[in-house]
PLY file of the C-alpha trace (Angstrom):
ply
format ascii 1.0
element vertex 283
property float x
property float y
property float z
element edge 282
property int vertex1
property int vertex2
end_header
8.54 34.78 -1.16
9.21 31.45 -1.73
6.63 28.89 -1.21
7.59 25.07 -1.83
5.57 22.27 -4.13
5.49 19.42 -5.61
3.87 17.25 -8.38
3.32 13.92 -8.48
2.56 12.30 -12.27
1.40 9.09 -11.07
1.13 7.96 -14.68
4.70 8.66 -14.84
5.95 6.40 -11.86
7.06 3.33 -12.41
7.62 2.22 -8.19
11.56 1.12 -8.31
11.35 2.90 -4.93
14.04 5.16 -5.86
12.48 7.78 -3.64
11.95 6.00 -0.98
15.34 4.57 -0.32
16.87 8.14 -1.31
14.67 9.51 1.75
15.83 6.72 4.32
19.25 7.41 2.45
18.81 10.77 3.80
17.35 10.95 7.50
17.93 7.13 8.71
20.43 7.11 11.65
21.28 10.81 10.68
20.16 13.74 12.88
19.67 16.81 11.74
19.73 19.71 14.61
16.20 21.95 14.90
15.25 19.76 11.57
14.81 16.26 12.27
16.10 13.35 14.94
16.80 10.51 13.48
14.84 8.42 11.39
14.17 4.34 12.73
15.57 1.55 10.54
12.09 0.49 10.48
8.69 1.33 11.16
8.89 4.63 9.35
8.07 5.85 5.75
7.91 9.84 5.27
8.37 8.88 1.27
5.22 6.16 0.76
4.60 3.79 -2.89
1.10 2.92 -2.16
0.57 -0.06 -4.64
-2.48 -0.13 -5.99
-3.53 -3.24 -8.47
-7.43 -3.39 -9.85
-8.37 -6.11 -11.59
-10.22 -6.12 -14.82
-11.80 -9.40 -16.99
-9.35 -7.91 -19.72
-6.82 -6.55 -17.97
-4.28 -6.07 -14.43
-4.03 -2.15 -13.92
-1.22 -1.28 -11.16
-0.88 2.58 -9.48
1.61 3.39 -7.62
1.49 6.50 -5.50
4.12 8.24 -4.16
3.19 9.54 -0.40
5.35 12.40 1.21
4.06 14.58 3.78
1.23 16.57 2.21
3.41 20.27 3.13
-0.68 21.21 3.83
-1.25 25.63 4.27
-3.21 25.29 7.33
-1.84 21.81 8.90
-4.26 20.11 11.39
-0.71 18.96 12.69
0.23 22.72 13.32
-3.36 22.86 15.19
-2.82 20.50 17.28
0.57 20.39 18.41
1.98 22.74 21.66
4.09 25.25 23.44
5.66 25.34 19.27
6.12 21.93 18.48
4.98 22.10 15.25
5.32 24.89 12.79
4.67 25.85 9.23
8.07 28.03 8.14
7.12 31.01 5.72
8.97 29.03 2.56
5.61 26.50 3.72
7.12 23.53 5.12
5.70 21.95 8.15
8.15 20.78 10.81
8.37 19.81 13.96
11.36 20.69 17.09
12.70 17.11 17.83
12.71 18.29 21.28
9.74 20.32 21.51
7.20 17.31 20.57
8.74 14.94 22.39
5.87 13.12 23.81
3.33 15.04 21.77
1.52 11.82 20.54
-1.45 13.71 19.47
0.00 14.88 16.77
0.46 11.71 14.72
-3.10 11.22 15.40
-4.06 14.70 14.02
-3.17 13.84 10.56
-5.41 12.74 8.39
-2.98 11.54 5.80
-1.85 9.04 7.59
1.92 10.22 7.19
3.63 11.36 10.70
5.21 8.44 12.52
5.50 7.83 15.69
9.17 7.14 16.89
8.97 5.40 20.92
13.24 4.94 20.94
13.68 8.92 18.86
13.24 10.49 22.70
15.24 10.02 25.82
14.00 7.18 28.34
10.33 8.65 29.38
10.32 11.60 27.39
7.50 9.17 25.59
8.45 9.30 22.11
9.03 11.39 19.48
6.49 12.74 16.05
8.27 12.30 12.51
7.76 13.18 9.45
9.14 14.41 5.48
10.42 17.73 5.53
10.74 18.31 2.28
14.57 18.15 2.78
14.62 21.64 4.19
17.85 20.85 5.87
19.29 21.05 2.28
16.91 23.16 0.60
18.37 25.94 3.75
21.87 25.32 1.82
20.45 26.01 -1.69
20.06 22.27 -2.36
17.08 22.74 -5.63
15.50 19.43 -4.89
14.67 16.84 -2.24
16.92 13.72 -2.32
13.29 12.27 -3.13
12.76 14.27 -5.86
16.23 14.29 -7.02
16.49 10.40 -7.38
13.81 9.52 -9.30
15.12 8.26 -12.87
11.53 9.09 -14.50
10.79 12.71 -13.25
8.49 11.51 -11.83
8.46 14.23 -9.03
8.44 18.06 -9.34
9.76 20.31 -7.23
10.24 23.59 -6.65
8.40 27.54 -5.85
5.10 27.62 -6.33
4.37 31.83 -6.38
7.83 31.51 -9.56
5.86 31.79 -12.33
8.70 30.47 -14.31
8.97 27.43 -12.64
7.78 23.95 -13.80
6.12 23.34 -10.48
4.31 25.82 -10.85
3.40 26.05 -14.32
1.54 22.78 -13.56
-0.83 23.74 -11.05
-1.70 26.50 -12.97
-3.01 23.98 -16.35
-5.32 23.11 -13.86
-3.82 19.48 -14.50
-3.57 19.16 -10.57
-5.57 18.23 -7.92
-5.02 17.30 -4.24
-5.25 13.80 -2.33
-8.44 13.84 -0.35
-9.50 16.88 -1.91
-13.07 16.42 -0.05
-10.68 17.25 3.83
-10.60 20.83 2.43
-7.01 21.49 2.58
-4.42 23.35 0.73
-1.78 21.55 0.31
1.57 21.88 -1.40
1.85 17.82 -2.79
-0.60 17.72 -5.97
-1.00 14.60 -8.05
-1.15 13.91 -11.54
-2.91 11.10 -12.38
-4.93 9.38 -9.38
-6.05 6.09 -9.46
-9.90 6.46 -10.62
-12.94 4.39 -11.75
-12.44 2.97 -14.84
-14.61 1.16 -17.29
-13.59 -2.11 -19.47
-15.15 -4.60 -21.67
-14.26 -7.35 -24.51
-15.96 -6.20 -28.29
-17.04 -9.21 -30.81
-18.08 -9.16 -33.79
-21.27 -11.47 -33.10
-21.01 -12.58 -37.59
-17.35 -13.45 -37.45
-17.36 -14.31 -33.88
-13.82 -12.46 -34.11
-12.25 -9.61 -31.59
-13.52 -6.35 -32.75
-10.45 -4.87 -33.02
-10.41 -0.52 -34.22
-14.34 -0.28 -32.92
-14.72 3.36 -31.44
-15.45 4.16 -27.37
-16.97 6.72 -26.16
-17.89 7.36 -22.32
-20.14 10.60 -21.95
-21.23 11.18 -17.75
-24.03 13.80 -19.30
-22.37 16.85 -17.70
-20.65 17.38 -21.38
-17.56 15.58 -20.49
-16.73 12.78 -22.90
-13.63 10.56 -23.13
-12.73 8.43 -26.38
-10.83 5.40 -26.86
-10.79 2.52 -29.35
-10.61 -1.37 -28.86
-6.91 -3.23 -29.40
-6.45 -6.24 -31.48
-8.20 -8.79 -29.07
-11.33 -6.22 -28.91
-10.83 -5.31 -25.49
-11.40 -1.39 -24.16
-10.12 0.50 -21.09
-11.65 4.21 -19.95
-9.88 5.93 -17.14
-10.71 8.74 -14.74
-13.72 8.48 -14.13
-16.46 9.51 -10.82
-17.32 7.52 -8.95
-21.26 7.58 -7.85
-21.93 9.02 -11.14
-23.89 7.44 -14.41
-21.77 7.24 -17.85
-23.25 5.90 -21.55
-20.85 4.22 -23.18
-21.43 4.28 -26.75
-19.30 1.56 -29.06
-19.24 2.53 -33.30
-18.04 0.76 -36.16
-18.24 1.46 -39.57
-21.11 -1.73 -40.73
-22.10 -2.37 -37.38
-25.37 -1.34 -35.74
-24.61 1.76 -33.02
-24.23 0.21 -29.41
-25.65 2.26 -26.38
-25.33 1.16 -22.64
-25.31 3.03 -19.21
-23.24 2.37 -16.47
-23.80 3.33 -12.99
-20.71 3.69 -12.10
-19.88 2.56 -8.29
-16.23 1.49 -8.71
-14.68 -0.46 -11.19
-16.34 -1.82 -13.71
-16.65 -4.17 -16.13
-18.54 -4.99 -19.38
-17.45 -8.20 -19.95
-18.32 -9.65 -23.51
-20.00 -6.86 -25.87
-21.84 -8.08 -29.12
-21.67 -5.83 -31.83
-24.73 -6.45 -34.47
-24.05 -5.70 -38.22
0 1
1 2
2 3
3 4
4 5
5 6
6 7
7 8
8 9
9 10
10 11
11 12
12 13
13 14
14 15
15 16
16 17
17 18
18 19
19 20
20 21
21 22
22 23
23 24
24 25
25 26
26 27
27 28
28 29
29 30
30 31
31 32
32 33
33 34
34 35
35 36
36 37
37 38
38 39
39 40
40 41
41 42
42 43
43 44
44 45
45 46
46 47
47 48
48 49
49 50
50 51
51 52
52 53
53 54
54 55
55 56
56 57
57 58
58 59
59 60
60 61
61 62
62 63
63 64
64 65
65 66
66 67
67 68
68 69
69 70
70 71
71 72
72 73
73 74
74 75
75 76
76 77
77 78
78 79
79 80
80 81
81 82
82 83
83 84
84 85
85 86
86 87
87 88
88 89
89 90
90 91
91 92
92 93
93 94
94 95
95 96
96 97
97 98
98 99
99 100
100 101
101 102
102 103
103 104
104 105
105 106
106 107
107 108
108 109
109 110
110 111
111 112
112 113
113 114
114 115
115 116
116 117
117 118
118 119
119 120
120 121
121 122
122 123
123 124
124 125
125 126
126 127
127 128
128 129
129 130
130 131
131 132
132 133
133 134
134 135
135 136
136 137
137 138
138 139
139 140
140 141
141 142
142 143
143 144
144 145
145 146
146 147
147 148
148 149
149 150
150 151
151 152
152 153
153 154
154 155
155 156
156 157
157 158
158 159
159 160
160 161
161 162
162 163
163 164
164 165
165 166
166 167
167 168
168 169
169 170
170 171
171 172
172 173
173 174
174 175
175 176
176 177
177 178
178 179
179 180
180 181
181 182
182 183
183 184
184 185
185 186
186 187
187 188
188 189
189 190
190 191
191 192
192 193
193 194
194 195
195 196
196 197
197 198
198 199
199 200
200 201
201 202
202 203
203 204
204 205
205 206
206 207
207 208
208 209
209 210
210 211
211 212
212 213
213 214
214 215
215 216
216 217
217 218
218 219
219 220
220 221
221 222
222 223
223 224
224 225
225 226
226 227
227 228
228 229
229 230
230 231
231 232
232 233
233 234
234 235
235 236
236 237
237 238
238 239
239 240
240 241
241 242
242 243
243 244
244 245
245 246
246 247
247 248
248 249
249 250
250 251
251 252
252 253
253 254
254 255
255 256
256 257
257 258
258 259
259 260
260 261
261 262
262 263
263 264
264 265
265 266
266 267
267 268
268 269
269 270
270 271
271 272
272 273
273 274
274 275
275 276
276 277
277 278
278 279
279 280
280 281
281 282
């Protein structure tokens, strides 16, 4: 049985907004009977691009995270709907009936990801509006299209789409490899959309050689959390380093090593992004 899924690589995404525009091109002004009413010109982002800018003294880090409907297996929106207004298809896609879902504002409120939108103008006068969201372009998939418009439009292949139950598919391979994660795993929802490279806390700093006053280039940086997880890096020609993919709430040991200089060790209780500032290495 086909079970559609999507893996989005945040590390690859360049923030070009092609996925957002392709979604709008497919749905704005276009009715797809039994699948979805037309998406409004403004206010809806069935594929939303979340830009996050983080600034440390040594660097500015910008990430772009495409966010569609997560297509949850036990979808809160389906549980919140009444009268068969929302359902999960056999292929895992969650869809709203454009007629039955009228006036059911609780469907919007039920989504913990904030990706269900309210269209006040979609329904007839007196109907009270309509909840709408991404459908993985189900109307195209049912006609034989291999992927939704957002994945098709991505110029850097940051969106991988396919059958999660097909062991030969790339999306299945990525999920089975263990490199993917869900957004907001604390919600406990088994989502069909997985991610690679979601933004996580980082530690940065600048190394200066005390005896010369020069930038400490090519200094070895080791970050460990006591659980056996070790991340290594090197300072650049300006002595700067940045270590990512860390977890808030943990204490990390940071070691800086360069031949001919004393080992520098620091302990960092990480609450969020942290800058260690200028660090002197002594002989």
